[in-house]
C-alpha positions in Angstrom: -13.3 -23.0 12.3 -12.7 -19.9 14.4 -16.2 -18.6 15.4 -15.4 -15.1 14.2 -14.4 -16.3 10.8 -17.2 -18.8 10.1 -20.1 -16.4 9.5 -18.1 -14.8 6.6 -17.7 -18.0 4.7 -21.0 -17.8 2.7 -20.0 -14.3 1.5 -16.6 -15.1 0.2 -16.3 -14.1 -3.5 -16.4 -17.0 -5.9 -13.3 -17.3 -8.0 -12.4 -19.8 -10.7 -8.8 -20.1 -11.5 -9.7 -21.8 -14.8 -10.9 -18.4 -15.9 -8.0 -16.1 -15.0 -9.5 -12.9 -16.7 -12.8 -13.2 -14.7 -11.0 -13.9 -11.5 -8.8 -10.9 -11.9 -11.9 -8.7 -12.4 -13.6 -10.2 -9.4 -10.7 -9.6 -7.0 -10.0 -6.1 -8.4 -13.7 -5.2 -7.8 -13.6 -6.6 -4.3 -10.5 -4.5 -3.4 -11.9 -1.4 -5.0 -14.8 -1.3 -2.6 -12.8 -2.2 0.5 -11.6 0.3 3.1 -8.5 2.1 1.9 -5.4 1.7 4.2 -4.0 4.6 6.2 -0.9 5.8 4.3 -0.6 9.1 6.2 2.5 7.9 8.0 4.4 6.9 4.9 5.4 8.0 1.4 4.1 5.8 -1.5 5.8 6.0 -4.8 5.3 4.0 -8.1 8.6 3.2 -9.9 9.7 1.1 -12.9 12.6 -1.3 -12.5 14.6 -1.6 -15.7 14.7 -5.3 -16.7 13.7 -7.5 -19.6 10.8 -6.6 -19.6 10.6 -3.7 -17.1 8.9 -4.4 -13.8 6.5 -2.0 -12.0 6.9 -1.6 -8.3 5.2 0.4 -5.6 7.5 1.5 -2.7 6.2 2.3 0.8 8.5 4.3 3.0 7.3 4.7 6.6 8.3 8.2 7.8 10.2 7.3 11.0 12.4 4.9 9.0 13.7 7.7 6.8 15.7 9.3 9.6 17.2 6.0 10.9 20.9 5.9 11.1 22.4 3.8 8.3 19.1 3.4 6.5 15.9 1.4 6.9 15.3 -2.3 6.6 13.4 -3.4 3.6 11.4 -6.3 2.2 10.8 -7.2 -1.5 7.2 -8.1 -1.2 5.4 -10.5 -3.6 1.6 -10.7 -3.7 -0.5 -13.8 -3.7 -3.1 -14.9 -6.3 -2.1 -18.4 -7.4 0.4 -17.0 -9.9 -2.8 -15.9 -11.9 -4.2 -12.8 -10.3 -3.1 -9.9 -8.1 -1.3 -6.7 -8.9 0.0 -3.5 -7.2 -3.5 -2.2 -6.6 -5.0 -5.4 -5.1 -1.9 -5.7 -2.9 -2.0 -2.1 -1.8 -3.9 -2.6 1.5 -1.6 -5.4 2.6 1.7 -3.8 1.5 0.7 -0.5 3.3 -0.3 -2.3 6.5 3.0 -4.3 6.4 5.0 -1.2 6.1 3.1 0.6 8.8 3.3 -2.3 11.2 6.9 -3.2 10.6 8.5 0.2 9.9 10.2 -1.4 6.9 10.4 -0.1 3.4 8.1 -2.4 1.4 8.9 -2.8 -2.3 5.7 -4.4 -3.8 6.4 -6.2 -7.1 4.0 -6.3 -10.0 5.4 -9.6 -11.4 4.1 -11.1 -14.6 1.2 -13.5 -14.2 0.4 -16.9 -15.7 -0.9 -18.5 -17.9 0.2 -15.7 -20.2 3.6 -15.7 -18.7 4.7 -19.0 -17.3 7.6 -19.9 -15.1 10.2 -18.5 -14.8 8.7 -15.1 -15.8 7.5 -14.2 -12.3 10.7 -15.4 -10.6 12.8 -13.4 -13.1 10.8 -10.3 -12.3 11.1 -10.8 -8.5 14.8 -11.5 -8.8 15.4 -8.4 -10.9 13.6 -6.3 -8.3 15.8 -7.7 -5.5 18.9 -6.8 -7.4 17.6 -3.3 -8.2 16.7 -2.8 -4.6 20.2 -3.8 -3.4 21.9 -1.6 -6.1 19.8 1.4 -5.3 19.8 1.0 -1.5 21.4 4.4 -0.8 18.9 6.2 -3.1 16.0 4.4 -1.4 17.3 5.0 2.1 17.8 1.3 2.7 20.5 -0.5 4.6 21.8 -3.0 2.0 22.6 -5.5 4.8 18.9 -5.6 5.9 16.9 -6.6 2.8 14.4 -9.4 3.2 12.1 -11.2 0.8 8.5 -12.1 1.5 5.0 -12.8 0.3 1.6 -14.4 0.6 0.5 -17.7 -0.9 2.0 -17.9 -4.5 4.1 -14.8 -3.5 5.5 -16.7 -0.5 6.6 -19.5 -2.9 8.2 -17.0 -5.1 10.0 -15.4 -2.2 11.4 -18.8 -1.2 12.5 -19.4 -4.8 14.2 -16.0 -4.8 16.1 -16.9 -1.7 17.2 -20.2 -3.3 18.4 -18.5 -6.5 20.2 -15.8 -4.6 22.1 -18.4 -2.6 23.0 -20.5 -5.7 24.0 -17.5 -7.8 25.7 -15.6 -5.0 23.3 -12.8 -5.7 22.2 -10.0 -3.4 22.4 -10.8 0.3 19.0 -11.6 1.8 18.8 -11.3 5.6 15.3 -12.9 6.1 12.4 -14.6 4.3 8.8 -13.9 5.4 6.6 -16.7 4.1 2.9 -16.5 4.7 0.9 -19.6 3.7 3.4 -20.1 0.8 2.8 -22.3 -2.2 5.9 -24.5 -2.3 5.0 -27.9 -3.8 3.4 -28.7 -7.2 3.1 -32.4 -6.3 0.2 -32.1 -3.9 1.1 -35.2 -2.0 0.8 -34.0 1.6 -2.3 -34.9 3.7 -3.7 -31.3 3.6 -3.2 -31.1 -0.2 -5.0 -34.4 -0.8 -7.8 -33.9 1.7 -8.7 -30.2 1.7 -10.9 -30.4 -1.4 -13.7 -28.0 -0.3 -12.0 -25.6 2.2 -12.9 -21.9 2.1 -11.4 -19.7 -0.6 -8.6 -22.1 -1.6 -9.2 -25.8 -2.5 -7.3 -28.7 -4.1 -8.8 -27.9 -7.5 -7.6 -24.3 -7.3 -4.2 -25.5 -6.3 -4.1 -27.8 -9.3 -5.2 -25.0 -11.6 -2.6 -22.6 -10.2 0.3 -24.9 -10.8 -1.0 -25.9 -14.3 -1.1 -22.2 -15.3 2.3 -21.5 -13.8 4.2 -24.5 -15.2 2.4 -25.5 -18.3 3.9 -28.6 -19.7 7.4 -28.0 -18.4 8.7 -30.1 -15.4 8.9 -28.4 -12.0 12.3 -27.4 -10.7 13.2 -26.1 -7.2 13.1 -22.6 -8.5 9.5 -23.2 -9.5 8.5 -25.4 -6.5 11.0 -24.8 -3.6 9.9 -27.9 -1.8 11.7 -29.9 -4.5 15.0 -28.4 -3.4 17.2 -31.1 -1.9 19.6 -28.7 -0.1 18.2 -26.0 2.1 21.4 -25.1 3.8 22.8 -21.6 3.7 19.4 -19.9 3.3 18.3 -16.9 5.3 16.3 -17.2 8.5 12.6 -17.6 7.9 9.2 -17.0 9.4 6.7 -19.5 8.1 2.9 -19.0 8.9 0.3 -21.6 8.0 -3.5 -21.7 8.2 -5.2 -24.8 9.6 -7.7 -25.4 6.8 -5.4 -24.7 3.8 -4.1 -27.2 1.2 -0.6 -25.6 1.6 -0.5 -26.2 5.3 1.5 -29.5 5.5 4.0 -28.6 2.7 4.8 -25.4 4.6 5.3 -27.2 7.9 7.5 -29.8 6.2 9.5 -27.0 4.5 10.0 -25.2 7.9 11.2 -28.5 9.5 13.6 -29.1 6.6 15.0 -25.6 7.0 15.6 -26.3 10.7 17.3 -29.6 9.9 19.5 -27.7 7.5 20.6 -25.3 10.2 18.4 -22.4 9.2 16.7 -20.5 12.1 12.9 -20.7 11.7 9.9 -19.3 13.4 6.9 -21.5 12.6 3.3 -20.3 13.4 0.3 -22.5 12.7 -2.9 -20.5 13.2 -5.8 -22.7 14.4 -9.3 -22.3 13.0 -8.1 -20.2 10.1 -8.3 -20.8 6.3 -6.2 -19.6 3.4 -6.4 -15.8 3.2 -8.8 -15.5 6.1 -6.7 -12.8 7.7 -8.4 -10.5 5.2 -11.4 -10.6 7.6 -9.9 -7.8 9.7 -12.7 -7.8 12.3 -11.7 -11.2 13.7 -9.3 -11.2 16.6 -7.3 -14.0 15.2 -6.8 -12.0 11.9 -5.6 -9.0 13.9 -3.1 -11.3 15.7 -1.9 -12.8 12.4 -1.4 -9.5 10.7 0.3 -8.0 13.8 2.6 -11.1 14.1 3.6 -10.9 10.4 4.6 -7.3 10.7 6.2 -8.0 14.1 8.3 -10.9 12.7 9.6 -8.6 9.9 10.3 -5.8 12.4 12.3 -8.1 14.7 14.3 -9.7 11.9 15.3 -6.3 10.4 16.2 -4.9 13.8 18.6 -7.8 14.5 
């Protein structure tokens, strides 16, 4: 474990994905007492995307991007939370920092959560927001040729699924996928998924609960668990980041390798000494590097 992260482990909030309501309250309370992000260099606006049902979004527009010739690049951003918790407010610090660090317009999505709304509800919400963002690019000051998808954890898995669906349905063009510690495989057969039973914050039991809430009794498809997709060709370039002590680690590395083998450009970064979500410990040098690299990867991709 990274020596700057290890002292924080005893103080991590305890969450139980078997109790979604309590977990949502715990995470919301934790974010509420955290330092607010600096949004002085951007405009932040809450909007509602017409869909069935409507989807709430929060849009972050960095000031310099508004004057860029041809519009800014953008990312449809999907929060983490095991498909169970997380919303626009808990994701606010991360979405704001991503917008500030990348210069991209960030469209943060308040997708429906499980178990109340199982697959494909969250994916439908994310895909609806992608389509809305592309159709309203001029209004939003966005270059329609520079729209990415991305997310943390479960949100990273949703972003990968959106990219698959957009390819298959010839939907809105996606130029890049930003996948940070994504949840991609419900089968939990990799070495890290089988052996990381007591790792900080995220464990095998939490992974099992997350997929159970998300899928219910229905069988998993590639749009639910992108690692099940047999054909990864024709997908957008990707940045994949993994944490060393994370159950998702090996499925993410395998997915990155399969993307490469399918001819998709990939940047893969495995962060040593880290655990799932540890980049929330902002004082650690490695967290600062992770967050800067995530924003930098998006900035580079949208500038290409």
